[in-house]
N, C-alpha and C positions, 0 to 999 in steps of 0.2 A: 305490909299490903294482903289486899283479897287473896283470897285463893285461887279463884279462875283468873286472876291476872298473873303472867308469864312475864314478861318484859312492857315498859310504858317509860315516856317520860312527856311532861311538859316544863310549862316555861314560867318564870317567876312564881306568883300568887298559885296554890294549889286553884286549881277549878272546879266548880260546881259538882262535877262528880267525885271529885275525893280521892284520885287515885294517880300512880306514878311517882315518879322521881324528879326532883326538881332540877333544871338546868338554867342558867342564869341569860341566855338569850334565846329567841325562836330560831332555831336553824334552817340552813337550806335542806334540800333534797338529798343530798349525798350523804350530810351529817345527818340529818333527822333518821334516814335511814341507819346509820349505825349506831343514834344513841335509844333510839325505839328497840333496838336487837332483831329487828326488821332485814339483816344483811344476810340474809341467809334464800336458797332457791328450790321448789318445788318438784323432783322428778318424778315421772312417772316410769311406772316398774309394772310387770305382766303379775298377775293374781294368782298364787296357788291353792291348792286343797293342802290340808297338812298331810295329804299321801304325794305330794309332791307333783299332783296333778292341772295339767293349766286350766284356768277358770277361763273360756272363751268368754268375748265380750265387757269383760273389765277391766279396770288397773285399778294401782294403788298409788297412793300419793304420798312421797317419802317427804321428809325435810333432809336437806343433803348435809346439813351441819354435822347434825347424832344420830339420820339413820331412823328419827323419829316417825312411826307413818299416821298420818293426818286423816285418811280415810280411805275407802274402796269406793270407788265411781266407776262410771262406764266408759267405754272407751269414744264417747263421741265429745267428753266434757274437755272442756278447754282449759289450760289454767292459765290466768293470771298473775304474773309474778308481781311479788311487793316491789321491785325494782319499776317493773310496770305503773304500778299506782302511782308512787311518787313524779315518773315521769308524765304520766294523763294529767294529774292536777297543774304540774308546772307548765304543761303548756297550755290549759286553760285560765289558767290565772295570770299566766305570764311569768316571765323570768326576775328571779330574785324573791319568788313565794317564798312566806316563813310560814314554816310549820311549829301550833298552837301545842299538839300533842299527838302521839301513835305511838302506835305497842302490839303487843301480841297477848289473845287470851286461849285459852284451853289450851295450854300446849302446843300453840300455833294455828288451833284450826281455824280461828279467826283474827283478823287482824285490821284494823282500822288508822285511819290518820286524818285530822281536823286540820286544815290552812285558813287562817284569818284572810278574809277578802280585803284587797286592796283601797276602796271603797265604803266609807261611812256615810250612816242617812241620821239628818235627823229629821226625827218624826215626831210631833207634837210638843218642838220643843227640845227634846231627850236624843242621846248620840244612840243610836241601833247599830252593830254592828253584824255583819252577814260572815257566818262562816260556810268551809263547804267540808262536809265531812263524808269520806269515802268509806267504804267497810266491804269485806272481802271475806268470804268462807272457802277454805281450803279443804274440807273436808266431804263435800259434796253436798250439804243441808240447805243452802242459801245461794241467794245470787249476790250479784256484785251490786253493789248501791252507792248510787252518791245522792247527798239531799243537801238545798240551803239551811240554815239553820242562824235565825237572827239572834240577837243576845241584846237585852238593853241592858247596856253599858254600865251603868249606875249600878245595878245588884248584879249582876252576872245572872240575870233569870233567861230563861229560852222563851222564844215566843214563837215558836214555828207552826203558827197554824196553819189546818190545812183547809186554804181556801176553795172555793168554787171556780173562782175564776180567775187563779192563776196558777203553776205548778211547780211544786217546790222539789220535787225528789225524783229519778228515774234511775229502773234497776235492769239489768240482763242476767239471764241466766248464760251457764257456760260450756254454750255448746253453738254451732253456727260459724259464722264469721265474725272473733272477736275485733277485729281492726273494725270493721263496719259497724259494728254494735258501739264501741268506741267513739268513732267519729259522729252517731246519732245523739249519744249521751254530751257532747261538746256543743251541739246546736240547739240540745235542750236546756242544757244549762248558761246556756248567754242569754237565755232569758230571767235570770235573775234582779234583774234591772226591775223587770215585769212584776215580778214577783213582790218586790221590795216596795212599788208605786203603791200595789192592787194592796200592798199592807200599810201602808199609808193613810192610804182611800177608807179602808175596812178600820183600825182602829180612832181614826175622825169621827167614822159614823157611831161608833162605838162610844167614843167622849159624848155625844150628843142624846146618848139613851143615859136617860138619870134613872137612879133605883133609889129605892124607901131601902129603910132599915130591914121591913118585913120582906122583902123581896131577897136580899144578901141573906140572910136566915133560914129562909123556905130554899133557895140556892144551893148551901148548906149544907142542908137536910138531902137531898135532891142530888148532891155530889158523892157524901158519905152517908150511905143507908145505914140504918139499923137492920137487920133481920128477925122478922118474928120470932124466930128460935134461938135467936141471940142467948148466951150465956150472960150474967152479972159482970164477970169481969170483963167479956167480947164490950157491953154496954159502954162499961165505963171507960173503953179502950176506943172507942168511936166519939165516945163525947168530949175524952182528950182531944182528938184530929182536929173532931168541930171548934173548938174553943182555939187550938194555934190557927184553924184557918181566919176567923173570924180576927182574932190579934192582928193577923196580916192585912186584913182588909181596912180596919179602922184604927189601928193603931203604929202601921209601920210610915217611918216619917218621909219616905220616899214619894208614901202615895198621896199621904194627906192634902196637900196640893192639886190631887186632879180633879176634886170633886166626887158627889157621888156618882158614880156614873158607872155603865157598864165595860168599859176601860178599866179603871181601876179594880174591878170584879175581876176581870181577866188577869189581871197583874197578880191580883193576892191570890190566886188560886196558882198559877204560874210559881210565882215564889215559894208556895206550898209544893208542889210538887216538886219542884228544881232543887229544897231544899231541906223541906221536911225529913225528920229519920222514919222509917216506916214504925208500926205497932209492932211488929215482927221483923226482929233485923235477922235475914237472913245472910250466908259466909258471902253471899257473892251480889247483896243489891243496890251495890252501886256500879256494877259493871250493867246490872236491870236498867240501872237508871241513865247510863252513860247511851244503851244503847237507843233508848227513847229519842235521844237526840238525831238518829236518822230516823227511825220508824215513826216518830212523832209519839209526844204523849197524851193518852186518850183522855185522862182527867182533865187538862185544858183543853183538849177537843171536844169533852163533853159540854164546859163551862161556857165555850164560846156558842156551842151549838145552844144552850139556854137562854144567855143573852140574844141572840140573831130571831130569836124562836119567839119571844115575848112581845 
């Protein structure tokens, strides 16, 4: 398991991010909390200097299980406990929601969960399943974030496009009235149907946009540019990635029936962004890939912007 992953589970088949330990069935909240290794609390304690002098205006977030220091935060910081995250998702999605994956990164500093939403959508004859991603940082480095991530079931590709017409994510900082903010999140995320409807309309529009072979090649070069000062090795690396993306457009069996259009191109880029190994494989590249589930993948969004601008 990658170095930055502390604890994690996933159900049945290994997910697109390739992280975690498999369990047989998607668990409910209480069991998911245990399997993910998230059954701990964050305590807030006074901050002191090395000379034991109290530091006013700051607190230390400490994990109760092992006294691990997660981060130093201001005294305005409100903790959202792991158990509260699961309770929030249970309330949002309804009783009996099942969790596909959850876990901890960076020794508890960041945590997440991913729940499969109860309704599937058939878009252009394909099954698209929406997932809800909840991520949180206990070290003060980031906000609580929830996001809707549609997955194309046949190939496990993420299609979380940044649409202008519908919102797919919401975040809040760890200050102020947390309960009121969570209520606001519920109101926002109940618009999931609106996002999926807008996504379906956008996919139909993309399907109508025909693409020539030259356009495909030009767009791939724009998505994977070669810098003027690139070394021979770097050029070869980018060319290899370009060939990979071309194969995903022209030869992928699940895309051949879609026709030569912008929808096929966005899917090919999504397949590349979701599954292709990077030119330089860092120790935590899979965690970074998973993070894009919530934050959005810039490569997919750029492909979408290219084809819609044409």
